TORGU-439427 format. One record per atom (N, C-alpha, C): residue in three letters; x, y, z. Coordinates in steps of 0.2 Angstrom, whole numbers, plus 5000, padded with zeros to 4 digits. Layout:
N
ALAXYZ...
//
This chain:
495
MET528556255478MET528456305473MET528456275466LYS528056295462LYS527956275455LYS528556305451ALA528856265446ALA529256295442ALA528956335437PRO529256395434PRO528956435429PRO528756385423ARG528256405419ARG528056365413ARG528656365408ALA529056415407ALA529556415402ALA530056365404THR530256365411THR530756315413THR530556245412LEU529856235413LEU529656165412LEU529656145405ILE529556195400ILE529556175393ILE530256165391ARG530756205394ARG531456195392ARG531656125395ALA531456105401ALA531656045403ALA531455985399GLY530755995397GLY530455945393GLY530855935386LEU531055995383LEU531355985377LEU532055955378LEU532455975383LEU533055945384LEU533055875385GLY532455855389GLY532355775390GLY532255745383LEU531855775379LEU531755745373LEU532355735368LEU532755795369LEU533355795365LEU533855735368GLY533855735374GLY534355675377GLY534055615375LEU533455595374LEU533155535372LEU533355525365LEU533355575361LEU533455575354LEU534255555353VAL534655595357VAL535355575356VAL535455505358LEU535155485363LEU535255405365LEU535055365360GLY534455385357GLY534155335352GLY534655335345LEU534955395343LEU535355395338LEU535955365339GLY536255365346GLY536855335348GLY536755255347SER536155235350SER535955155349SER535955135342LEU535655185337LEU535655165330LEU536355165327GLY536755215329GLY537355215327GLY537755145329PHE537655125335PHE538055065337PHE537755005333ALA537055005332ALA536754955328ALA537054945321LEU537155015318LEU537455015311LEU538154995311LEU538555005316LEU539254985316LEU539354915317ARG538854885321ARG538954815321ARG538854775315PRO539354725313PRO539254685307PRO538554655307PRO538154655302PRO537554615302PRO537554545302THR537154515306THR537154435307THR536954405300ALA537354365298ALA537254335291ALA536654285292GLU536154285287GLU535654245286GLU535954175285ARG535654125288ARG535854055287ARG535354015283VAL535653985278VAL535253945273VAL535453875272LEU535053825272LEU535153765271LEU534853745264ILE535253725259ILE534953705253ILE534953625253LEU534353605251LEU534253525251LEU534353505243ARG534653455242ARG534753425236ARG534153425232SER534153435225SER533553435221SER533453365218SER532853355216SER532653285213SER532653295206LEU532553245202LEU532553245195LEU531953285192ASP532053325187ASP531553365184ASP531053315180SER530553345177SER530053305173SER530253265168GLU530853285165GLU531153245159GLU531653195162GLY531753185168GLY532253145171GLY532953165171LYS533053235169LYS533753265169LYS533853295176ASP534353285179ASP534553315185ASP534953375184LEU534553435186LEU534853495185LEU535153515192GLY535153475197GLY535353485203GLY536053515205PRO536553475204PRO537253495206PRO537453575204GLY537453585197GLY537653645195GLY537153705197LEU536553695197LEU536053745199LEU536153755206GLU536253705210GLU536353715217GLU536953755219THR537453745215THR538053785216THR537953865214LEU537553865209LEU537453935206LEU536953975211LEU536453935214LEU536053975219LEU536453995225ALA536853945227ALA537253965233ALA537754025232ASP538054025226ASP538454085224ASP538054145225HIS537454145222HIS536954205222HIS536854225229MET536654175234MET536554195241MET537054225244GLU537654195244GLU538254215247GLU538454285244ILE538454295238ILE538654365235ILE538154415236LEU537554405235LEU537054455234LEU536754475241SER536754415246SER536454425252SER536954415258GLY537554395257GLY538054385262GLY537854325267ALA537354275264ALA537154225268ALA537654175269THR537554135275THR537954075276THR537554015274VAL537853985268VAL537553935265VAL537853865266THR537453815268THR537653745268THR537153705265HIS537353645264HIS537053595260HIS536853535263ALA536353495262ALA536153435264ALA535753395259LYS535853325259LYS535553285255LYS534853275256ASP534653275263ASP533953265265ASP533753315270LEU533053315271LEU532853365276LEU533053335283PRO533353375287PRO533553355294PRO532953325298SER533053275302SER532553245306SER532353295312THR531853275315THR531553325320THR532053335326PRO532453285328PRO532953305333PRO533553345330GLU533653335324GLU534153375321GLU533953445320LEU533353455318LEU533053525317LEU533053565324GLN532953525329GLN532853555336GLN533553585338GLN534153565335GLN534753585337GLN534953645332LEU534553665327LEU534753715323LEU534353785325PRO534653845323PRO534353905325PRO533653905322PRO533153935326PRO532453935324PRO532353975317GLY532754025316GLY532654065310GLY532954045304MET533353995305MET533753965299MET533253945293ARG533453965287ARG532953955281ARG533153895278LEU532653855276LEU532853795272LEU532553805265LEU532853775260LEU532653785253LEU532653725249ARG532153715246ARG532053655241ARG531953685234PHE532253655229PHE532153685222PHE532053635217GLN531753655212GLN531553605207GLN531653645200GLY532153625196GLY532353655190GLY532053615184GLY531853655179GLY531653625173GLY531953665167ARG532053625161ARG532353655155ARG531853645149ASP531653695146ASP531253695140ASP531653725135LYS532053685130LYS532553715126LYS533053745130ASP533153815128ASP533653845132ASP533353895138LEU532653885139LEU532353915144LEU532353885151LEU532353915156LEU532353895163LEU531753905167ALA531453855170ALA530953855175ALA531153835181LEU530953875186LEU531253855193LEU530753865199THR530653815202THR530153825208THR530653815215LEU530553865219LEU530853865225LEU530353855231GLU530553815236GLU530053815242GLU530553835248TRP530253875252TRP530553905258TRP530253885264ASN530553875269ASN530353865276ASN530853885281THR530653885288THR531153905293THR531153845298VAL531653835302VAL531653785306VAL531053785311ALA530953845314ALA530353855318ALA529653835315ARG529553855309ARG528953845306ARG528953765304LEU529453735303LEU529453665302LEU529253625308LEU529553645313LEU529453615320LEU528753625322ALA528453675320ALA527753695321ALA527253665316ALA527553625311ALA527153595306ALA526753645301GLN527153695300GLN526853745295GLN527053725288PRO526653745283PRO526853725277PRO527453765273TRP527653735268TRP528253765264TRP527953825260VAL528253875259VAL528053935255VAL528353925248SER527953925243SER528253905236SER528153965232ASP528753975227ASP528754025222ASP528953995216VAL528554005211VAL528653975204VAL528854025199ALA529454015196ALA529654065191ALA529554025184PRO529154045180PRO528954005174PRO529554005169ALA529553965164ALA530053955159ALA530154015156ARG530754045156ARG531054105153ARG531754105152GLU532054155149GLU532754155148GLU533054155155PRO533554115156PRO533854095163PRO533954165166ALA534254215163ALA534454275167ALA533754305170LYS533254305166LYS532554335169LYS532354285174THR532454225174THR532154175179THR532554195186MET533254195185MET533654205191MET533454275194ASP533354325190ASP533154395192ASP532554385196HIS532054345194HIS531354335197HIS531554305204VAL531954255204VAL532154225211VAL532454275216VAL532954315214VAL533254365218VAL532754415221GLN532254435216GLN531754485219GLN531254455223HIS531154385223HIS530654355227HIS530854315233TRP531554305234TRP531754265239TRP531754305246PRO531654265251PRO531554295258PRO532254315261LEU532654345258LEU533354365260LEU533354445258ILE533754475262ILE533954545261ILE534454545256THR534354575250THR534854585245THR535254645246GLN535954635248GLN536354685249GLN536654725243VAL536854685238VAL537154705232VAL536754675226ARG536854705220ARG536554675214ARG537054665209ARG537254605208ARG537854595203ARG537654535199LEU536954535197LEU536754485192LEU537154475186ASN537254535183ASN537654535176ASN538254505177GLU538654505182GLU539254465183GLU539254395184LEU538654375187LEU538554305189LEU538254265184LEU537954285178LEU537654245174LEU537954265166PRO537954205162PRO538054225155PRO537554265152ARG537754295146ARG537354335143ARG536854295138THR537054245136THR536654205131THR536354145135PRO535754125133PRO535454065137PRO535853995136GLY536053985129GLY536453925128GLY537053915133ASN537353975134ASN537953975138ASN537853965145PHE537153985147PHE536953965154PHE536953895156TRP536753855151TRP536753785152TRP537453755151LEU537853785147LEU538553755147LEU538853775154LEU538653825157LEU538953845164LEU538753795169LEU538053775169LEU537853725174LEU538153665173GLU538253645167GLU538653585165GLU539353585169GLY539653635168GLY540353645171GLY540353645179LEU539853685181LEU539753685189LEU539653625192ALA539353575188ALA539153505191ALA539753465192ILE540353475189ILE540853425189ILE541253435195GLN541353375198GLN541753365205GLN542253315204ASP542453295198ASP542953245198ASP543553275194ASP544153255196ASP544753285193ASP544753265185LEU544753205184LEU544753185177LEU544253215172ALA543653215175ALA543053245171ALA543153315170ALA543453355175ALA543653425175ALA544153435169SER544653395169SER545153405164SER544953395157SER544453345156SER544153325150SER543753385148HIS543453415152HIS542953475151HIS543353535149LEU543953545150LEU544353605149LEU544153645143PRO544153605137PRO544053645130PRO543353685131ARG542853655134ARG542253685134ARG542253745139SER542653735145SER542753785150SER543053845147TRP543553835143TRP543853895139TRP543453925134HIS543053885131HIS542553915126HIS542053955129LEU541853935135LEU541353975139LEU541654045141VAL542254055143VAL542554115146VAL542654155139GLU542854125134GLU542954165128GLU542254195125GLU541754165126GLU541054185124GLU540854235130GLU540954225136GLU540754265141GLU541254295146PRO541654335143PRO542254355147PRO542054405153SER541454425154SER541254465159SER540854425164CYS540854355164CYS540454315168CYS540954285174ALA540854305180ALA541354285185ALA541254215186THR540654185186THR540554115188THR540854075182ALA540854095176ALA541254055171ALA541954055172TRP542254105174TRP542954105176TRP543154065182ALA542654065187ALA542754025193ALA542653955191ALA542253935187ALA542153865184ALA542853845181LEU543053885177LEU543753865173LEU544253865178GLY544353905183GLY544853895188GLY544753835192ASP544153815194ASP544053755197ASP544353695193HIS544153695186HIS544353635182HIS545153635181LEU545453695181LEU546153695180LEU546453675187TYR546153695192TYR546453675199TYR546453595199ARG545853565197ARG545753495198ARG546253465193SER546353495187SER546853465182SER547553465185LEU547653505190LEU548353505192LEU548553435195TRP548153395197TRP548353335200TRP548353275194VAL548053285188VAL548053235183VAL548253255177ASN548353325176ASN548553345169ASN548853415170PRO549353425174PRO549653485176PRO549953535171GLU550153505165GLU550353545160GLU549753595157GLU549153575158GLU548653615156GLU548453675161ALA548653655167ALA548453705173ALA549053755174GLY549653725174GLY550253775176GLY550253775184VAL550853795186VAL550953795194VAL551053865196GLY550753895201GLY550953955204GLY550654015202LEU551054075203LEU550754135202LEU550754155195ASN551054125190ASN551054135183ASN550554085179SER550254045183SER549853985180SER549154015177ARG548953975172ARG548253985170ARG547753985175THR547853935180THR547353935186THR547353995189HIS547954025191HIS547954085195HIS547554145191HIS547654145185HIS547354195181HIS546654195180ALA546354135180ALA545654125180ALA545354145186PHE545554125192PHE545254145198PHE545354215199ARG545954245197ARG545954315198ARG545454355194LYS545354335188LYS544754365184LYS544154355187ALA543954305190ALA543354295194ALA543254345199VAL543754345203VAL543754395209VAL543854465207ASP544154485202ASP544154555199ASP543454575197LEU543054525194LEU542354545192LEU541854545198VAL541954505203VAL541554505209VAL542054505215PRO542254555218PRO542654565223PRO542354525229GLY542854485232GLY542654445238GLY542154385237TYR542154365230TYR541854305228TYR542054245232PRO541554215237PRO541854165241PRO542054105238ARG541654075234ARG541854005231ARG542554015227ALA542554065223ALA543154075219ALA543754085223THR543654125229THR544254145233THR544454085237PHE543954045239PHE544153985243PHE544553935239LEU544353925233LEU544753875228LEU545353905226TRP545353975225TRP546054005223TRP546553995229SER546254005235SER546753995241SER547053925241LEU546653875240LEU546853805240LEU547353795235MET547253825229MET547853815224MET548453855226LEU548353915228LEU548953945231LEU549353915236THR548953885241THR549253845246THR549653785244ASP549253745239ASP549553685237ASP550253705233THR550353765230THR550853785226THR551353825230GLY551353825237GLY551853855241GLY551753925242ASN551153955240ASN551054025241ASN550554045246GLN550754025252GLN550254035258GLN550154115259SER550654155259SER550554225260SER550054255256PRO550154255249PRO549554285245PRO548954255246ALA548854185248ALA548254155249ALA547954185255LEU548254195260LEU548054225267LEU547854295266ARG548154335261ARG547954405260ARG547354405256LEU547254365252LEU546554355248LEU546054335253LEU546154285257LEU545654265261LEU545454325266LYS545954355269LYS545754415274LYS545354465270GLU545454485264GLU545054535261GLU544354505259ALA544254445257ALA543654415256ALA543254415262ILE543554395268ILE543154395274ILE542954455276ARG543354505275ARG543054575277ARG542454595273MET542354565267MET541754585263MET541154535264ARG541354465266ARG540854415266ARG541054375273PRO540954405278PRO541154365285PRO540654305286GLY540154295283GLY539754245284GLY539854185280SER540354185276SER540554125271SER540954075275ALA540754015276ALA541053965280ALA541653945277ASP541653935270ASP542253905267ASP542853945267LEU542754015267LEU543354055268LEU543754035274TYR543454025280TYR543854005286TYR544153935285LEU543853895281LEU544153825279LEU544853845276GLY544853885271GLY545453905267GLY545953935272VAL545753975277VAL546154005281VAL546553955286ALA546153905288ALA546453855292ALA546953815288TYR546853795281TYR547253755277TYR547953795276ALA547853865274ALA548453905273ALA548853915279SER548453925285SER548853935291SER549153875294ARG548853815294ARG549153765297ARG549753745293THR549753745286THR550353725283THR550953775283SER550753835286SER551253885287SER551553885295GLY551253845298GLY551353835306GLY551053885310LEU550553925307LEU550153975311LEU549553935314LEU549653895319LEU549153845321LEU548653875325GLU548753925329GLU548253965333GLU547753995328GLY548054025323GLY547554055318GLY547154005315ALA547453945313ALA547053895310ALA546553875315ARG546653865321ARG546153845326ARG545653885326ARG545753955327ARG545254005327ARG544854005321ALA545153995315ALA544753995309ALA544253935309LEU544453875312LEU544053815312LEU543453835317VAL543553865323VAL543053885328VAL542553925325ARG542753975321ARG542354025317ARG541853985312ARG542153935309ARG541753895304ARG541253865307ASN541453825313ASN540953785317ASN540453835320ASP540553895322ASP540053935325ASP539553955319LEU539853965313LEU539353985308LEU538853925306LEU539153865305LEU538753805303LEU538453775308GLY538653775314GLY538353735320GLY538353665319HIS537753635320HIS537753565320HIS537853535313LEU537753585308LEU537853565301LEU538553565298ALA539053585303ALA539753585301ALA539953515299SER540253505293SER540453435291SER541253445289PRO541653385289PRO542353395287PRO542353415280SER542953445278SER543053465271SER543053405267ALA542853415261ALA542853355255ALA543553365252TRP543953415253TRP544553425250TRP545153395253PHE545153395260PHE545753375263PHE545653355270ALA546053315273ALA546053295280ALA546253355284GLU545853365290GLU545953425294GLU546553405299THR547153425297THR547753405302THR547953455307THR547553515307THR547753565312THR547753535319TYR547253495321TYR547253465328TYR547853425329LEU548053385324LEU548653345324LEU549253385326TYR549353435322TYR549953475323TYR549953515329LEU549353525332LEU549253565338LEU549453515344GLY549453445343GLY549553395348GLY548953375351ASP548353395348ASP547753375351ASP547453305347GLN547753255349GLN547653185346GLN546853165347ALA546653185352ALA545953165354ALA545453205348ALA545553265348ALA545153305343ALA545253285336PHE545953265334PHE546053235327PHE545753165326GLY545753125331GLY545353065331GLY544653075330GLN544353125333GLN543653135332GLN543453155325GLU543953205323GLU543853225316GLU543853175311LEU544353125312LEU544353065307LEU543753025307LEU543453015313LEU542852975314LEU542253005310ARG542253075310ARG541753115306ARG541853105299VAL542453105297VAL542653095290VAL542453025288ARG542652975291ARG542452905290ARG541752895289SER541352935293SER540652925292SER540352945286LEU540752995282LEU540453025276LEU540752985270ARG541352965270ARG541752935265ARG542252885267LYS542452835263LYS542952785264LYS543352775258ASP543752825256ASP544152825251ASP544852815253ALA545352805249ALA546052795251ALA546352845256SER546252905255SER546452955260SER546152945267THR545552925267THR545252915274THR545552855277HIS545652805273HIS545952745276HIS546752765278PHE547052795274PHE547752815276PHE547752855282TYR547352905283TYR547452945289TYR547152905295GLN546652865294GLN546552815300GLN547052775302GLY547452745297GLY548052705299GLY548552745302TYR548752805299TYR549252845301TYR549052865309PHE548452875310PHE548252895317PHE548352835322ALA548152775320ALA548252715324ALA549052705325LEU549452715320LEU550152705321LEU550452755326LEU550152815325LEU550452865330LEU550252845337GLN549752805338GLN549552775345GLN549852715347GLY550252685342GLY550652625343GLY550152565342GLN549652565338GLN549152515337GLN549352485330ARG549852445329ARG550152425323ARG549652385319GLU549252335322GLU548852295319GLU548252335316VAL547952375320VAL547452425318VAL547652465312ALA548252485312ALA548552525307ALA548652485300LEU548852425301LEU548952375295LEU548252365292GLY547752355296GLY547052345293GLY546852405289PHE546952465291PHE546752525287PHE547152535281MET547852525282MET548252525276MET548152475271THR547952415273THR547752365268THR547152385265ALA546652405268ALA545952435265ALA546152485260GLY546552535262GLY546752595257GLY547152575251SER547452515251SER547952495246SER547552445241ASP546952435243ASP546552385238ASP546552415231PRO546652375227PRO546652395219PRO546052425217ALA545452405221ALA544852425219ALA544752505220MET545152525225MET545152595226MET545352645221ASP545152705220ASP545352745215ASP546052755215PRO546452755209PRO547152755209PRO547452825211THR547452845217THR547652905220THR548352905223PRO548752955224PRO549352955228PRO549252925235PHE548652935238PHE548552905245PHE548552825244ARG548252805239ARG548252725238ARG548952705238ASP549352735234ASP550052715234ASP550452725241LEU550252775245LEU550552785251LEU550352735256CYS549752715255CYS549452655259CYS549852595258ARG550052585252ARG550452525250ARG551152525253VAL551352585253VAL552052595257VAL552052575264TYR551552605267TYR551452595275TYR551252515276ARG550952485272ARG550752415273ARG551352375272ALA551852395267ALA552452355266ALA552852365273TYR552852425275TYR553252435281TYR553052395287LEU552352395288LEU552052365294LEU552152285293GLU552152265287GLU552252195286GLU552952175286GLY553452215287GLY554152205287GLY554452195280ARG554152225275ARG554352215268ARG554752285266VAL555252305270VAL555552365269VAL555852385262SER556152335259SER556452355253SER555852365248GLU555352325248GLU554752335243GLU554452405245GLY554352425251GLY554052485253GLY554452545250LEU555152535251LEU555652595248LEU555552595240GLN555452535237GLN555452535230GLN554752575227ILE554252555231ILE553552585229ILE553652665231LEU553952685236LEU554052755238LEU554452795233HIS554952765230HIS555352795225HIS554952805219GLU554552755217GLU554152765211GLU553652815212VAL553352825218VAL552852875219VAL553152945218ASP553752945221ASP554153015221ASP554353035214GLU554552985211GLU554752995204GLU554153025199VAL553552985200VAL552953015196VAL552753085198ARG552753095205ARG552553165207ARG553053215205GLY553753195205GLY554153245202GLY554053265195LYS553853215191LYS553753225184LYS553053275183LEU552553255188LEU551953295187LEU552053375190ARG552653385193ARG552753455196ARG552253475200ILE551953435204ILE551453455209ILE551753475216PRO551753535218PRO552153555224PRO551853515230ASP551253545233ASP550953515239ASP551453495244GLY551753545248GLY552253525252GLY552053485258GLU551353485260GLU551153445265GLU551153375263TRP550953355257TRP551053285254TRP551753265254THR552253305252THR552953285251THR553153275258PHE552953305263PHE553153295270PHE552953225272LYS552353205270LYS552153135271LYS552653085268GLU552953105262GLU553453055259GLU554053055264ALA554253115266ALA554853115271ALA554753075277GLU554153075280GLU553953035285GLU554052955284ALA553752945278ALA553852865276ALA554552845274TYR554952885271TYR555652875270TYR555952865277ALA555852905282ALA556152895288ALA555952835292LEU555352815291LEU555052755294LEU555452695292LEU555552695285LEU555852645282LEU556652645282GLY556852695286GLY557552685287GLY558052725283ASP557752765278ASP558152795273ASP558152875275ALA558652895279ALA558652965282ALA558853005276ASP559252985272ASP559553035266ASP558953055262HIS558553005259HIS557953025255HIS557453065260GLY557453045266GLY556953075270GLY557153155271ILE557753175272ILE557953245273ILE557853275266ASP557953245261ASP557853275254ASP557153285254CYS556653245255CYS555953255255CYS555753315260ALA556053305266ALA555853365271ALA556053435268THR556653435265THR556853495263THR556453525257ARG556253475253ARG555853495247ARG555153515249ALA554853485255ALA554253505258ALA554253575260PHE554853595263PHE554953665265PHE554953715259VAL555353695254VAL555353735248VAL554653745245GLN554253695245GLN553553695242GLN553053725247GLY553353755252GLY552853795256GLY552653765263PHE552853705265PHE552553675271PHE553053695276SER552853735281SER553353765286SER553053755293CYS552653705294CYS552353695301CYS552953665306ALA553353715309ALA553953695313ALA553753645319ASP553153655322ASP552953615327ASP552953535325TRP552653525319TRP552653455317TRP553253425314TYR553653475311TYR554353455309TYR554753425315GLU554653455321GLU555053435326GLU554653385331ALA554053375330ALA553653325334ALA553453265331SER553453265324SER553153195321SER553653135323PRO553353085326PRO553753035328PRO554052995322PHE553652995317PHE553852965311PHE554552995308LEU554653055309LEU555253095306LEU555853085311ALA555853045315ALA556353045320ALA557053035317ARG557152985312ARG557752975309ARG558053035306VAL557653075303VAL557853135299VAL558153185304ARG557853195310ARG558053245315ARG558753225318THR559053165316THR559753155318THR560253165312HIS559953185306HIS560353195300HIS560753255301PRO561353255298PRO561853315298PRO561453385295ARG561053375290ARG560753435287ARG560153455291TRP559953425296TRP559353445300TRP559353505303PRO559853525307PRO559853595310PRO559753655305THR560053645299THR559953705294THR559253705292LEU558953645291LEU558253645289LEU557753665294ARG557953645300ARG557453665306ARG557553745307ARG558153775306ARG558153845306ARG557753885301ASN557853855295ASN557453885289ASN556753885290VAL556453825293VAL555753825294VAL555553865299ARG555953875305ARG555753915310ARG555753995308GLU556254015303GLU556254075301GLU555654095297ARG555454055292ARG554954075288ARG554254075292GLN554154025297GLN553554025301GLN553554095305ALA554054115307ALA554054175311ALA553954235307GLU554154235301GLU554054295296GLU553254295294LEU552954235293LEU552254235292LEU551854255298ALA552054235304ALA551754245310ALA551654325311GLY552254355309GLY552254425310GLY551754465305SER551654435299SER551154465295SER550454445296PHE550354385299PHE549654365300PHE549554335308PRO549454385312PRO549354365319PRO548654325320PRO548554285325PRO547954245326PRO547354285325ALA547254345327ALA546654385326ALA546554415319SER546954395314SER546954435308SER546254415304PHE545954365305PHE545454345301PHE544754345306ASP544754365312ASP544154375315ASP543754425312PRO543054405312PRO542554455308PRO542554525312
//
């Protein structure tokens, strides 16, 4: 028996309504899911037509624009990856080459884009040329024409108002040396006075003040009342969730024993910019020095997931999370990756430190000898290599004298960095001076280093753990770690 026509119509309408509801539901779920961040690889620029390298500062500025305006995951490479390397990257990953040119105070900028899939298929690069204009107009052209979805528009806060100050900003953004940053401070201050509403100018000032902390701390100040803290806060107030500024700010806070505010800042920034890989590096640093090792491990996993085969070790510090977790194999692999990129005193120190942990004294001596070479840059790690070399060669009294001198200099500089002070405690303990060792271990705790697992497990600190003051120190470290663990459980920073 056939159904009445009206019944069929009603059934059809109900069916359509059901499909519509399902469709809207699927759309709703799609909208609720966080968008997948675009991945961009920026290749180093070559010299412009006048032989002036506009690359480092402009590269940083372009990366800031992509992270802030498009939420992109940005990484960098010196050269175009080889074909086997490209085959390991996501097919849709975008690669960017750029060429900047300066005509008086005007900026010309050529961008070339491609994707991994197109490159593997031998497809040509897509080029866009922004002719020489005022820098703000050139950058606006770039944002309008790049092959990324622009989620927010904050160009006014990212660029200086006047063309001349744009070039002063690029000059500051290109600095990656502590002494050069300290020398540049008068110009950095001048820039923020001229451009108080420019977040990148405040971020550059914060970077230079943070770098000055190690060579000229009276200019930077220490902690939450410092000029460094103020500069980064201004940058993030102007551009909430500003990834680079937040990352550097978190390093400064961690180095000065303020891990809790560092982790709060990072948590808020990750909520807004979940595709920024450096934010997870900041989480790992603040977490590991607080003893929140599972949170640190998860942050490193998330960073590696974002960067894939392009993930590289931090240029700021050795990744000791794996060491504190007791995963010596992973720590050793991390050191090998670092050594393939750079061979400075800190790299030699950690290679020697790792060898000594494994009982390989001759191997450790070789690394400490290399790291203490006078040709190395005069850093605290070079001095610490000298201390360990003296210990391994049986010159205990000389090693203690060097360590006392290092400790005295660092005390005058007022640089907290509890993780470093803990290394001094280990060195004192190795050299047999448990009294100075417990002093340094206590100072490391006061300066914010509260990784209880490593206080209790480091074989180098064995003599300190027999000192009468050890039980009190151990209890204090455990209590602070537990307090922070309650505020920042491991899943706090998951996107």
